[in-house]
N, C-alpha and C positions, 0 to 999 in steps of 0.2 A: 620389830616395828621401824619403819623408815621415819627419821626425824624431818618434819617440814618447817622450813624458816620462813615467819612472815614478817613483814616491816611494820613497825608500830609508827605510824605517821606522826602522830602528837610528840611522842618522845624523841623521835628523829629530829624533828623541827626544833624542839627545845635544845637538843644537843648541837645542832648546827649553829643556834643563836650563841650558845655558849662558846663554840669553837671560834666565832667571829670576835666575840668580846676578848677572848684570850689572845688571839692574833693582833687585834688592836693595841691591847695593853702591852704586849711584847714590843710592838713597833714604837709605842711611846717609851717604854723602859730602856730599849737598847741605846737611845741617843740622849737619854738624861744625864748621864755620868760625862762631863767634859774629856776626861782622858779616854774613856772607851770611843766616844764620838770622834775625837780626833784620828785614834788609831784607825778606826774602821773607814773614815772619809779618805784617809791617806792611803790605806790599802786598797780601797776600791778605785781611787784615781790612778793609782800606780798600775793595777791590774787592767782596768777597763776604761779608763778615761784618760788615756795618755797617746792616743793616735790622731794624727792629722792626716786624712786622707789626701794622697798626691792627686793633684789635677793633671791630667794627661793631654797634650796637645800634639795632634798628628799633622798639623799643617805643613811641616817640613818633609814629610815622607814623599818620596818620588814615584813609587810603584812602577819599577821598570817592567816593560813587558805587558803592562795592562792596555786593554783597548782604549785607544785615544778618544774615541767617540763617548766614553763613559767617564764621568767625574764623579768621584764619590763625595757625598754631602759632609760638612764639618763633623756631625756627631759620629759619622761612620769613620772618618779618618782618626778620631780621637779615641774611639774605640779600638781601632787597630793598634794604635800606639799603646793602649793600656795593655793588650794581649801581648805585645812585643816586649815593652819595658817593665811592665809589672809581673807578678806571679801568675798563679792559676786565676782564670778570669771567667766572669759570667756577664754575657751581653744580656741583660735585663731589659730590653727594649720593647716598646709597645708593637702589637701586631702591625706589619707594614712598614717597619722602620728600616728595613733593608738589612737584616742580620745575616742573610745568605751572603751576600756580598762582603760583609765585614768578615765573615769566617774564611772565605776563598782568599781576600786580599792579606789576611793575617798569616794564613798558610804560606802563600807564595812570597810575601814580602819577609817573613820570618826565615824562609829557605835561602833567600838571596843574600840576607845579612848573616848567615851562618848561625843563626840561633837555634835552629833546629834542622833535622835531615829530611825526615819522612813523616808526613803528616797522615793520620787516619781520620776520616770524617764519617760519623754514623748519623743517617737521617731516617726519618720515617719510611717504613718499606715502600710506600706507594710514591715516594718523591725521589728515589735514586735516580732517575732518567732526567727529571726536571733539574734537579741539582747539578748534575753533569752538563746538561744544556748551558745553565748560567755559569758554570765554571769556565766552559770553552767561550762563552760570550764574552766574560770579563777578561780571561787570560787564553786567547786563541792558540798560542803556541805551548801551553801547558801539557806535560806528559802525565795524564791521569789514567788510573785503572778504575774501572766501574765492576763492581762485583754484581752478578745477577743470581737470581735465586737458584738456579741450576748449579752454578759454581760451589754452591754450599752443600749440594747432595754428597752423601758419603763418598761415592766413586770420585767425585771431582774436588773435594775439600782439600785433599793433600796438595793436589796440583796448584790450586789457587794460593794456598799458604806459602807454598815454596816459591811461587812467582812473586808474591808480595816480599818475601824474605830476600830474594835475589835481584829483584828488579829495581832500577834507580827512577822510581816514580817521584813526581812532585806530590801527589796526593792519591790516596785510595779512598773510593767512596763506596760505603756499603750500608745495607739497611739494618734498622735497630736490632731486629729479631736475629740477624747474622752475627752480631758482635759476640754473642754468648758461645758461637760455634768456634770461635778462635780459643783454644784453651789457654789457660796459664799452666805454668809447670806444676807438677805434682807436688813438690816441696812447698812451694808458695801456698797453695790451695790448702795443704796439710797445716801448715803453721797457721793460716787465717782461722781455720775451724778450731784448732787448739786454743787460739786467743779468744775465741768465742765462748767455749767451753769454760775457760778460766774465769771469764767476766761473769758467766752465770753462776758459777761456784761461789764467788764472792757475793753476788747478789742474794742467793738462796740463803748464805750463812748470816748475812745481814738482816734479812726478813725474819728468819728464825729467832734472831736475837730480840727483834721488835715485837715478837708474838704476832706477826701478821696474819691475816685470814689463811686458812689451810688451802683454800681453792687458788689463791695466788701463787703460793709455794708450790703446789702440785702443778699448776700451769708452767711455772719455770722449770721444775724437774722433768716434765714431759718434754720440753723444748730442748733441755741438755741432753736426754735420751736420744732425741732425733739427731742432734749434732754428733753424738757418740756413735749412732748407727752410722752416719754419713761418714765419719772419720775411719771406721773399721772397713766400710766398703771400699773407700779410697786407698787405704794402705794394701788391701788384698788385691785391689786392681793391677793386672800385670802392666809394666811399663812398655809401650811402644816405642821401637827406636825412631821409627818414620815420622812421629808426629812433631810438626813444626810448631812451637808454643809461641805465645804472644811475645816473650821477652825475647826470642830468637828472631823476630822479623824486622827488627831495627827501627820500630816506630818509637818516634820520642816526642810526638805532639798528638793530642787526642781531641777531637771536636766532636761535640754531642749536640746536635740540633734538636729543638723541642725537648730540651733535658727534663722538663716537668714529668714526662713520661717514666722517668726513672726515680720517682721521688718516695715510692714505697720501700725505702731501705730499713733494714732491721735496727730497731732502737731499743737498748737494754734500759728498763725502767721498772720502778717499784710502783708507779701510778698506773695500776692495771684497770681500775674500774672507773676511770675518769675519761667522759668524751673529749675528744679532739687529740687524744694521744694514741697513736697507732703503733703497735710493736712490729707487725709486718715480718715475722721471722723467716717465713718460707718463700719469699719472692726471688726466684734464681736470678733474673736478669739484673736486679739491683745488686745483688751480692757480687755477681760476677764484675759488674762495672766499678764497684768499690775496690775489689782486689786490684784490678787494672789501674786504678787511679792511685792506689798505695804505691805499685810498682813504679808508676811514672813520677811520682813525688821523689822516690828514691833515686831515680835516675837523673831527674833534672833539678832536684832541689826546689821542688813545688812550683815548677814553671811550665809544666807540660800539659795542662789540661784547659780547654775552653768550652764553657756551656753556653748554649743560647736559648732563651725561651722568653716568650711574652707574658708568661704567667708564672713567676718563680714561686709564688705562694698561692695556692688556688683555694684550699678550703681547711687548712689546719697549721696551726703554729708550729708544729713539729717539722713542717717543711723547711722552715728557714734553718733549723738546726741541721738538717740533713744536707741541705746546700752547702752549709759551711763544713760538714764532716766530709763531704767529697773534696772540697776545694780549699779549705782552710784547716787542714788537720794540724798543721803547726801551731797556728794562732790558738786553736783549742787546747793543744797540748801545753804550751806556754802559760796559758791562762786557767789551767786546771778546769777546762771544761769539757773534756772528753766525754764524760758520762752526761747522759741527757738529764738527768735529775739535777746536777749541778748547774747546768745551763739554765734549765727552767726555774731553779730558785733564784736565779739572778735577773733573768729577762722575762719570765712569763708569770701569769697570775691565775689562780683558780677562782672561778666564779660561780656561786650557787645561786640560782634564782628560779621562780616558779616559771613553767613554761606549759603550753597546751599539750596535753597528754596525746600520744599518737592514736589512742582509741577514738579521739574525737569528741570524748566527753570529759570534761572537767581537766584539772591542771595537777601538775607534779613538781617535785623539787628535782632539779638536775645539776650536778657540778660539772662544769667544762672547764678544760685549759683554753680560754678565750680572749684573754687580754694581755698585751704586752706591757712590761714595766721596764723603767731605765731604757727606754726606746732610743734616745739619742746616742748613747754610748754603744748600744747594739748595732744601729745603723752605721755609725762611724766605723766600727770593726768589719762590719759587712761590706762596706763601700771600698775596703781594701782590695776585695776581689770583684765585687759587683759594679759593672758600668751600667747605672740605671737611667733610663730615659722613658719619661712618662709622655702621654699624649699633649699635656701642657708645655713640657720642655721642647717637644719637637715642632709642634704647630704644623703637622703634616698635612698636604692637601688631601682632603676626604670628599668623596662625592656627595652632594646633598641628596638626602634621600627622605622620603615620606614614610612615616611609620603608621600602619593600620593595625589595630587589635579589633580582630572580628570575633565577637562573641557568640558561641553557638549555645542556645538554650538547652539544657539536659532533658533528654526524652524521659518519659515516666519509667521505662524500663532502666535507664542509668540510674535515675534517683533510687529505685528499689535496690539495684546492685550495690550502689555506694552505702546504702544502709546496712545491707548484710556484711560489708567490710567492717563496719564499726562493731558489730555483734562477734565477728571473728576475732577482731583485735582484742576485744575484752576477755574472750575465752583464753586467748594466749595469754595475756596479762595474768589471769587468775589460774594459769597452769591447769587448765581443764582438758587441754589437748597437748600431744606430744609433738616436738619440733619436726618429727619426720612426717606427721599427718599435716601440721599447718604452722606456719612461723610468720614473723613480720615482713620478712623479704617477699614471702609469698603474697602476702596482703598487699604491700607497696606496688609489687609489679602488677597485680590484679587492677589495682586503682589506676595506674597509668593506662592499662588496656582499656578500661572501661572509659577513662576520659578521652582517650583516642577515638575508639569506635567499639559499640556494645557488641558487634559480632566477632571481636576477638576472644570474648568469653565464650560465645557459643555462635557458630556461623549460621545457625538455623534462626537467630533472632532477626527481626525485620530491619531492612536497610531504609531508614526514614530520610525523606528528602532535605531537611534542615540540619544534619548533622555536620560535624567538622569537616570531614572528607568531602561531603557533597559541595559544601560551600567552596572548599578550597578548589575543586575540579571546575566549578562554574567561574570561579575568579580567574584561574589560569586559561581557561577557554577565551574569556573576554579578552584578556591581555594578548593571548596568542593572535587573535583576530585583529586587534587594533595595531598590533606592531608587525604586521605581516610584510609591509612594504620593504621595512628596513632589516627584516628577518632577525628581530632581537630575541634575546634567550631568557630563560627563566630557571630557577633552581628550586627544588621541593626538598626539605630537609625532614626526615623521619627516622628516628633511631629505632623504633619497635616495628614488629611485624614486616620484617625483610622479606625479600623474594625466596619462596620455597615451592619447589615442584609438589603438585598433587595436594596442596593444602592452602586453606584461604589465608591470603596475606594482602595488606593494604596497598603494597606496590602494584601488584597485578590488578587490584580492583581499581585504583586510580587510573593505571594505563588504559584498561578496557573502557572506562568511563570517557576518557579524553579521545580515544579513537572513535567510540560512538558519537562524540560531538563533533567530529569531522577532521581530527588532527591525525595527519599521517603517521603510520606506525614507526616509519623510518626517522622521524623527528624527535622521538621519546627514546630515552636511554636510561638504563639503572647502572649506576657506578658498579654495582656488584658482578656485572657481566664481564667486566674488564678487570681480571685478576693481576696480571702482569704489569709491571712498571711501564713498559713500552707500549702495552695496549691502552693503559690509562693516558699516556701522553697522547696516543693517537686519538683517543675520545675528546680530551681537552682541546686538541686542535680543531676537531670538528665543531665543538661548542664555540671557540674563539671566532671561527668564520661564519657561525650561523647555520652550518649545515644540520646540525642537531639542536633544537630549540628548546627542549624541556629535559633537565636531567634530575633524576630522583636518587638521594643518597643519604647516608648516615653520617653523623659527626666524625666517627672513627674513620671512615673510608674517604670523606670529602671535606673534612674540616681543615686541618692544618696544611698549609702550602698549596692550596689548589688555586691555580691562577687561571681563571676563565672569565674575567669581569669585562673583557673588551666589549661585548655586546650585551651585557647582563642588563636587564631591565626590572626584573622582579625576583624576590626570594621569599618563599613560603615556609614557616616553620610550623609543622604540624604538631610537634611536641616540644617541650622545654628540655634541655640536657640538664644533667644533674649540677654541673659547675658553671660558674660564671666564664671560666676559660674557654668551655666548650662553645658558649655563645659567641664569644670574642673571636674564637678561631672561625666559627661559621661566617 
């Protein structure tokens, strides 16, 4: 017979209260004894409270070769100074603060001063052309290499890598997904996997000693087996003499734009069943970037990496540790914080509280890692690498805009469908269905679809006049007519139901309705029809001059770094993205 485990809610609640009492009693006890108190305060101050972050001033920088028509703002010059004179740097500046120019200026000025020789800039795939244009606008005489998608096809990759290795370029610009295609040496990758395995062996031994839950140990052992299989595969892989590795390319400065896209780095932790802690052991691109960061730290003494993002922490406390892991490996080592659990013990707090159950009925107790502790000391250490500028710091000129929330009343069908979601969630919670039949991810996805348009659940359901989609179409049409003389433009953001041939989707639905309302087809575009960076740049150009007046796209394809605001009059959000960073990027 299979043993089934059921949570005893009342007893669990009492146990949690007891746990809280023990924690509070320990907090009081630890500082009661004067000798112990002095010893701990002294140790804490030496380890974590002995840093005075340097203030960087870039007012004296000359930027030889820069376009004389462009003058960098004070915060941009200071950020460049941070990247030149400090160690690894994070430009944590608000969206629109000019991080692109900061990276370009840091790459060029660093080379001119002899601080580095060859910069590699990895930017979101759809932005390579735009980034290159910005580079040449700022430094018209720069010798740059732009890697296109075709360059990374199997037959062309060797040629490109050899070109990077032998060319005297000021900078090389590639897309995020191409970074992983530049391999590190086999020995380095082998050593990295061995380190991961050793870390897991220690963790497993510790967990067994503490009599941890068997599923936690099993999960760790499964991960260890995955790494061992990976190592075996790597060792058996024949060595190709003609492969130019990342180390052989002569790259000694790495810039990562929109660095938060690499936040899912593997974290070894014993906190397996706590929300807000993601272990993410199988994300290849982050592991690859981490190995490259380790190499650059060895090569440059912790001065070879610059990250840039408007949202360094978007939805989990773990992300701050990951940023430090990439950029402040030395600090974490010196402070004995390389292991996430040690870091979390000092700077994060577990919070257990009642929250609304996802089934939509009643409440449940949930423990999350959701609160920082010792925040001043953490931020002081983080500011060693992070150049932080918020909206309040910069006071950037932003266009005045009116925000309208247009509420569409749910249809009878939508109400019934939402009710069925609650019933499904309850069955999943009570383990009445297996995950392959139904799971919470499916329920959430269906909920988003129902909220957008009932026809996404079943195309045969009626298209009712006052749905969200139809209200948006009427809105767009009215604005299109009103702004016809100046040929002003509009953007429609929708992350679900993107264009698909021979299948119902909202993009084609919206487009056909706009055409039926009298808008010419050649004035409407889907970002999905412009796959290559050069095609996207052509589309953006048409939007900037009002040739195309309505663009539909998703946050992923049209969020970060899409500069089409010259004639932009209205922006319509059909759905809300998962994270605040996505709304900010939109």
